Structures are given as structure tokens and as C-alpha cells.
C-alpha positions, -999 to 999 in steps of 0.1 A, spaced: 90 -80 279 88 -118 292 108 -146 288 98 -178 286 128 -200 294 109 -239 296 130 -243 266 154 -234 239 126 -229 216 105 -202 236 137 -185 250 150 -184 212 116 -169 206 114 -148 232 144 -129 226 133 -125 189 103 -109 198 116 -90 223 142 -75 199 122 -67 171 99 -46 199 132 -28 208 136 -18 172 103 -8 171 87 -33 148 59 -35 170 24 -48 150 22 -87 141 -1 -103 120 0 -140 133 -16 -169 115 -26 -202 132 0 -232 133 21 -261 149 52 -249 141 47 -216 154 38 -221 184 73 -210 201 65 -176 184 31 -170 195 42 -182 228 64 -154 232 39 -128 217 12 -143 243 36 -142 267 53 -109 266 38 -84 293 39 -53 269 14 -70 245 -17 -55 232 -48 -72 215 -75 -50 192 -98 -64 209 -89 -53 243 -77 -12 229 -94 -6 198 -72 5 171 -72 41 180 -58 39 213 -36 20 195 -24 49 176 -22 74 205 6 47 222 21 44 184 23 81 183 43 78 220 65 51 208 85 76 182 86 101 211 111 75 227 84 56 252 87 21 255 70 2 223 35 -21 230 30 -50 208 -2 -51 183 -15 -88 175 -36 -93 150 -51 -128 145 -52 -137 111 -67 -169 93 -56 -164 58 -21 -160 52 -25 -141 21 -50 -115 33 -31 -111 66 -2 -101 45 -23 -74 29 -32 -61 59 5 -59 69 9 -40 37 -14 -15 48 -3 -13 81 33 -2 64 17 20 42 -2 41 69 33 41 95 62 33 77 69 4 97 70 -30 89 43 -53 96 59 -85 108 38 -116 100 41 -149 114 32 -182 101 41 -220 106 56 -240 77 47 -251 39 24 -231 17 17 -207 48 43 -183 39 40 -190 0 4 -170 5 27 -140 20 44 -142 -18 18 -115 -35 19 -93 -9 57 -93 -6 59 -84 -45 40 -57 -38 62 -45 -9 93 -51 -28 84 -27 -59 65 -1 -38 97 1 -14 77 -7 15 89 -27 51 75 -59 57 91 -88 79 82 -125 75 90 -151 105 82 -183 90 88 -214 112 105 -244 96 104 -279 105 145 -297 112 169 -293 86 168 -333 85 134 -337 75 141 -307 43 131 -332 13 120 -364 32 89 -367 23 79 -356 59 42 -340 64 42 -298 53 75 -296 50 90 -276 22 123 -258 11 115 -228 31 150 -206 24 154 -179 -1 118 -190 -10 109 -149 -18 141 -146 -41 150 -114 -53 119 -99 -43 129 -102 -5 163 -74 4 174 -97 32 174 -131 52 182 -144 82 183 -184 82 183 -193 117 191 -230 129 172 -247 152 179 -234 189 207 -245 203 225 -237 234 258 -237 219 248 -208 194 251 -172 217 220 -153 220 243 -123 216 243 -133 178 210 -141 177 198 -107 188 228 -88 165 218 -104 136 178 -95 147 183 -63 153 204 -56 119 174 -72 99 149 -51 113 170 -20 101 159 -26 64 131 -2 61 125 -1 19 114 -39 14 105 -70 29 127 -95 46 122 -130 54 132 -144 92 134 -184 84 136 -205 120 130 -244 127 120 -259 154 119 -295 168 96 -306 196 87 -292 219 67 -266 204 50 -252 236 60 -239 270 69 -272 281 105 -284 293 122 -301 267 133 -341 267 167 -332 264 166 -313 300 162 -274 309 178 -246 294 215 -247 306 226 -221 332 247 -203 314 223 -196 284 198 -187 311 220 -162 330 228 -148 296 194 -143 284 182 -128 321 212 -104 314 196 -93 277 161 -92 292 177 -63 320 183 -40 291 159 -22 274 177 -8 242 186 -27 211 217 -50 206 229 -23 181 224 14 174 221 24 141 225 65 139 211 83 112 232 100 89 218 123 65 232 126 29 245 157 21 224 179 -1 233 175 -41 244 202 -66 209 213 -82 223 244 -99 224 229 -136 184 214 -129 174 251 -115 187 264 -149 173 241 -167 136 248 -150 143 287 -148 146 287 -189 118 267 -194 93 283 -219 69 255 -220 73 230 -189 46 208 -176 49 191 -138 33 159 -135 30 143 -97 30 109 -94 24 85 -66 36 100 -31 41 78 0 40 107 33 31 142 38 71 156 33 69 148 -1 33 162 -9 45 193 8 73 197 -11 57 187 -43 28 210 -34 52 240 -25 72 229 -60 40 236 -81 36 266 -67 69 279 -73 70 269 -109 35 278 -121 36 251 -149 2 234 -161 5 201 -135 -12 168 -132 -17 150 -103 -19 115 -103 -48 102 -80 -22 85 -59 -3 119 -58 -35 122 -29 -34 161 -42 -58 167 -67 -74 199 -62 -45 208 -37 -22 222 -61 -42 257 -74 -56 269 -105 -31 250 -133 -42 218 -133 -51 194 -161 -76 163 -152 -67 141 -170 -37 127 -191 -56 95 -203 -83 114 -217 -77 115 -258 -85 154 -266 -68 161 -228 -39 140 -246 -37 156 -276 -36 191 -259 -7 185 -246 12 171 -269 -1 205 -288 13 225 -257 45 206 -267 64 206 -235 103 211 -238 108 201 -199 87 178 -182 92 175 -144 83 142 -128 80 141 -90 70 102 -76 65 73 -99 41 49 -112 12 68 -130 -20 49 -139 -22 64 -168 -5 45 -195 -4 73 -223 20 92 -199 47 68 -211 29 59 -244 27 94 -257 37 120 -238 77 112 -226 81 96 -263 65 137 -271 100 153 -278 104 173 -247 144 186 -243 146 172 -207 127 149 -183 135 153 -148 125 123 -127 125 131 -90 119 98 -67 144 78 -45 128 44 -55 155 18 -66 152 2 -99 148 20 -131 113 33 -130 113 46 -165 95 22 -186 96 50 -213 133 47 -214 133 88 -219 142 103 -187 177 120 -188 180 136 -154 177 113 -124 170 125 -91 172 100 -65 159 117 -40 124 123 -19 102 150 -33 101 175 -1 143 169 0 148 179 -31 122 209 -33 145 219 0 173 213 -11 162 241 -46 172 275 -45 143 298 -49 131 300 -86 121 337 -93 131 341 -132 112 322 -151 107 321 -184 72 304 -192 52 309 -219 21 323 -195 -1 323 -230 5 286 -238 1 280 -205 -33 293 -199 -46 283 -235 -37 245 -225 -59 249 -193 -87 266 -209 -87 236 -232 -86 208 -212 -109 229 -187 -137 227 -212 -125 192 -220 -136 181 -185 -168 200 -182 -179 183 -216 -172 148 -197 -194 160 -171 -222 173 -190 -220 131 -211 -224 116 -179 -261 106 -172 -269 118 -132 -298 87 -134 -280 60 -141 -247 46 -124 -212 47 -142 -179 43 -130 -172 81 -135 -203 86 -114 -200 63 -88 -162 83 -83 -180 118 -85 -208 110 -58 -177 94 -31 -157 122 -35 -186 146 -35 -191 132 7 -158 116 12 -152 138 49 -117 157 51 -86 136 65 -104 106 57 -87 77 33 -97 60 -1 -89 30 -12 -99 29 -51 -94 -6 -62 -75 -16 -95 -86 -21 -130 -116 1 -136 -120 18 -105 -90 35 -102 -93 48 -137 -121 62 -130 -110 85 -97 -81 93 -116 -97 112 -144 -126 121 -120 -121 155 -103 -106 160 -67 -126 151 -36 -150 185 -20 -132 181 10 -95 184 15 -69 160 28 -86 130 14 -54 103 17 -53 80 -15 -43 47 -6 -35 22 -36 -15 -12 -43 -1 2 -79 33 -14 -73 22 -46 -92 -16 -39 -99 -30 -70 -82 -64 -75 -77 -62 -94 -51 -60 -83 -11 -74 -46 -20 -94 -49 14 -70 -64 33 -47 -37 28 -75 -11 31 -83 -28 68 -40 -29 77 -38 9 62 -72 24 89 -54 -1 117 -23 17 111 -36 53 103 -66 54 131 -82 67 100 -118 55 81 -110 40 47 -136 41 19 -126 10 -2 -139 10 -40 -133 -23 -47 -146 -39 -79 -167 -75 -80 -137 -96 -95 -113 -79 -67 -141 -88 -37 -141 -124 -49 -103 -127 -47 -108 -111 -11 -137 -123 7 -118 -143 33 -109 -106 48 -146 -97 55 -141 -116 87 -110 -97 92 -130 -65 86 -156 -76 112 -133 -82 139 -116 -54 141 -123 -21 152 -111 -2 126 -131 11 100 -140 5 64 -167 11 41 -166 -13 16 -183 -5 -17 -182 -30 -37 -190 -20 -75 -210 -53 -85 -208 -53 -130 -205 -87 -135 -170 -95 -141 -138 -78 -154 -152 -55 -176 -119 -37 -182 -114 -58 -216 -144 -48 -227 -118 -16 -232 -91 -29 -243 -77 -44 -282 -91 -78 -264 -128 -68 -269 -118 -79 -306 -117 -111 -299 -146 -130 -281 -133 -162 -287 -104 -145 -259 -123 -126 -241 -155 -146 -235 -162 -161 -206 -119 -166 -201 -113 -129 -197 -147 -111 -186 -155 -139 -163 -189 -134 -154 -204 -147 -122 -235 -142 -111 -230 -140 -77 -237 -111 -53 -226 -100 -20 -254 -96 3 -249 -131 22 -212 -126 21 -220 -92 42 -240 -116 65 -220 -143 70 -196 -121 87 -223 -98 106 -216 -68 87 -242 -41 77 -252 -41 40 -272 -20 15 -278 -23 -19 -274 3 -41 -294 1 -79 -291 44 -86 -273 67 -79 -296 81 -52 -296 48 -38 -260 50 -35 -255 89 -21 -281 77 7 -266 44 16 -229 63 19 -239 91 34 -259 69 62 -225 47 63 -207 79 75 -230 89 99 -238 58 120 -200 48 120 -186 11 116 -173 -7 92 -202 -21 60 -209 -35 31 -231 -13 2 -230 -30 -31 -236 -9 -61 -251 -28 -89 -237 -14 -126 -248 -23 -157 -220 -34 -178 -236 -21 -209 -244 12 -198 -214 16 -184 -197 11 -215 -220 33 -231 -212 62 -209 -175 54 -217 -175 53 -252 -196 89 -251 -170 102 -229 -138 93 -250 -156 107 -284 -155 138 -271 -137 161 -293 
């Protein structure tokens, strides 16, 4: 809680950082630059600062747990060379903790590199804070170096913005603290603080002289306190009347429970309890983290053609969807358009969240809150025979798929099975976008219980997957297994530097099938002049030298036994490492087509 007072730039930066700390924003992801030097100075001189190199991420998490019990918040700094990686790292931290990761950068293109992660956070309603240093206003539009119009850069993807002038003795410090406190309260999306700085940018006296004594006295008085500038008590909303919904659920003869992406334990516990209470056939999306955790009435897939046909033959009259953002596109394209009388969605998300435009009952609440507001539903009218028939038939399809998956050659389904078989309970798994997450979505559950699934499915970008995995590991204290495609890894190679420098553990499994092979499974495959090489992007690269460059242990897996051995060894030895899985794209496509043809 150090006050720097050599000039107005560092004094304002001290107040800004301190007010964020008082509001519980304790993780700062800092990228180098000159214009943001006042902010970096405030972080460097804060006497409650911890760095990962000093403490290790697990000790930081113990301190973070104490923070929630009312102890002073310590600040954790993460040094991030690459702004795009820094933003996804902060996003992963937010996924793990529910608290904003604070990104700090210089002027110009630096904050533009944050934009992809900002969009992901906006769509997934995750907290992020951007603090961008800016040049003085007279230089905007003047052709001055590293100067752009930074205010409003994130447009509609930013919930609130605070545009601060150059630090000025006439601008009340109380106003600065109050405005920073207000924007720190936003917990459901990105916010942006843009602050302009004139020279000097380091803790030295300004040519105009020292900070005026009146301003200094106000700053000293501010630092004697420990509370935020403003306290925002939490006011709980009253429980909604759900009697009409309860009646629909009770009277449904053919119900289907669909559990989409869930972000917290309260929602997962509520969804599990609701599945038990209803006893309906249930599908758990991979991002629910509930595969295999809802009893013996689970459907393994809503994407396989035969499973999809069986669900439509079952003809659910009521579909209850918990959460949002399913991996399965067929759920929206076929099942929701199958004629169910009631489609009930439970989600706290803003925006429509219904790409099929079929939801006719929307409950804007968390799943845990929804379940706790329901009365016990005991007089169910479920057609038990129809439900059991559906479950038996889909289980047979699952068994047929297992039999159709060769065990002696690598494929995406087998890679998912090997990881699920070996990943320890209560660790985390990040399935990369494209083919990887679809393989896990159709795979069986992990053998161990409590594996948390982490995804970037807001807009499903293939960039930043590794950085997000690292940020989640640092925020949660859990080891993360990241199963990422080769093109995704090429997009995020810089993040290997952050992984090698962090004490958090990420096992990076790179599935190298020499390009974007998902396009071979889409209609675009019939137009080779479009698909190849512009879409499939064959590259011919391997990743052993990248691992060596960043001093990460490396293993090559060319067979299923290689992968299982390398993964088990990684789990036992600990630490971050790279496992490169060489996947023959033709063999993988052959397995995909064989599995798809099962009827």
C-alpha cells in the first residue's frame, strides 16, 4: 500500500492500484511498455505485492482464499511479453476465480491485442479489466508515434469504460477513487480504464515541480484508510414464482434434460440434484463438467446421427435446458425444432442465447438458484418405458462406437479416451476448440470424479487456448491437461514462454494432424479449390524445437501406447511439459466416417 508522490502520474497510479486492491482485484497481468511505466511503478512499490517467482501459484491461492474471508488482498503480478497471451491468461484466471484479471499495457496496438479475449469474456460474461496507458490528448491524430484513438476501442464488447485525463492537481482524488471503485464492481464482463500520461513516466519530480501539498495531504488521508471508496452491499433478489414451471415439469410424460455450459459449483450441484429429482433422460455437454455424474439415465451424444434419430423418435414434449452454449450444433438444428411443446431455458446470461429461436420459457437465473427455488417435484407423469427404451438404444450405439474405434491406431476419439482414463480426479481439462472438444463431447466420462472442464466456447476461437489453460491453473491451483490441436498451438506459441516461467502446471498435449482437418468433415470438403490449402492449412511443422526453446520437457507419441505412457509419466513427474501426438489425418478421418456410419 505504498504511496508514490514524486509526480502526479505515479500518485494517481498509486491510488488507482490501491483502490482496485481494496475491491478485491488482486491479479495484474502486465505487459512491458514505456507509457504504462507509472502503473508498473505503482505495482512495483506496493508493499503487498507478490510475484509468482517469490511465492509459487499454490501459495498465492492460499492467500487468495484468505482474501475472501476479509483479510487484506495481496497483489499478484504476472509478467507477460505478449499482450494477446496476457489477455487469455487473465481470462483463464477469471474462469477459475470469478474475479477480474487486470491487464496493464502501453499505448498503441498493445490494447488492440487484448481484443479477442475481451470478446470471449463479453460473450461468456466473465470479468476482465483493461488498464491502457495513453498519450496526451493533444497528440491524438497528430501523427505522433504509438498514438491511436484508444477511447471506446472495444465498442459494444465492453460493459463500461472510464476515460481518465492526464493526472491533474485540480481533478479531485476522491473522484478518481470513486470512479475506479464503481467500475471495479462490474463482475459480468469486460471493463476498460484508459488513462493518459505526460512525462515524466517514472518516479521522479516533474519539471513543473513537486505535487501540491493539498493533493499530497488528500492522498495521505486516502492511504490511511483500508476500505474501498464506496461500499456496494449485495441485495438478493426475491425468488420468482415457479409454480407454472413446476406444473409443466410434473405433467411431462416425455421430458429431456439438457445440461449445457456451467461455470460454478453451485450450478453444477443444482443441475445434478435436478437430474436426480426428475429422472428424465439427460445429456451433459462436455463443458458442464458433469459427464458421468448424473446417474444411469445419461445419453452419451446429441451429435451422432443414430443417437440424434433416437432422441427425435422419443419425441420429447418438454425440454429443460440448463446453462447455455452447447458444443452440439444438432441440438439447435434438429432437436429444438422437433416439436416439443415447452422448451424451458435456465440461464443467467444476458442476450438471447437461443440460436434456434424455440425457447418459450426463459428463466433468467443461475441453475443452483433455480433448483433452490423449486418445490419438490414428486408427482411426475414420466413415461418410464419410453425413457428406458431411449437409454438402452443410445447405450447400444455408444457400445457400437467403442467397438468401431481401433485401439491400435491413434484417432481423436481414442486420444480422448486415453486422457479420460488417466486424468486424476479434481484436476482440470481444457479441450481445445475444433476437433478436440467435439471428441471429448462424444466420449465417455473421465474415470476419476470431479474433473473440471474449462473451455473457450463464447466465440470458440482457436487462439489463446494455452494461455487460458495457464491462467486457469494459476487461478485455481489445479493442474490442467490442455488437449490442443496443432493449428491452435501455432496461434499460441508465445504462451509457451509464460508456461515455462510459471510454477503452475500445464500438461500440453498437442494433436498434430498437419492442419485444420475439421474442414474435411464439413460440406466444404466437396469444394477442394476452396478447402485446400486455404482452409485445411497443411504446414509440415513439429513442436519438439518449440518445447526445447522454452526449456519444457517433451515427448513424442506416435501410437496409443506412446501417448498413455507419456501422459502417465507426466502425471507422476509433475511440472509443465509438451506431449506431441502425431495423428495420421487420413486414418482419423477413416475412423470418423466409420463411427458416423453406425446405424
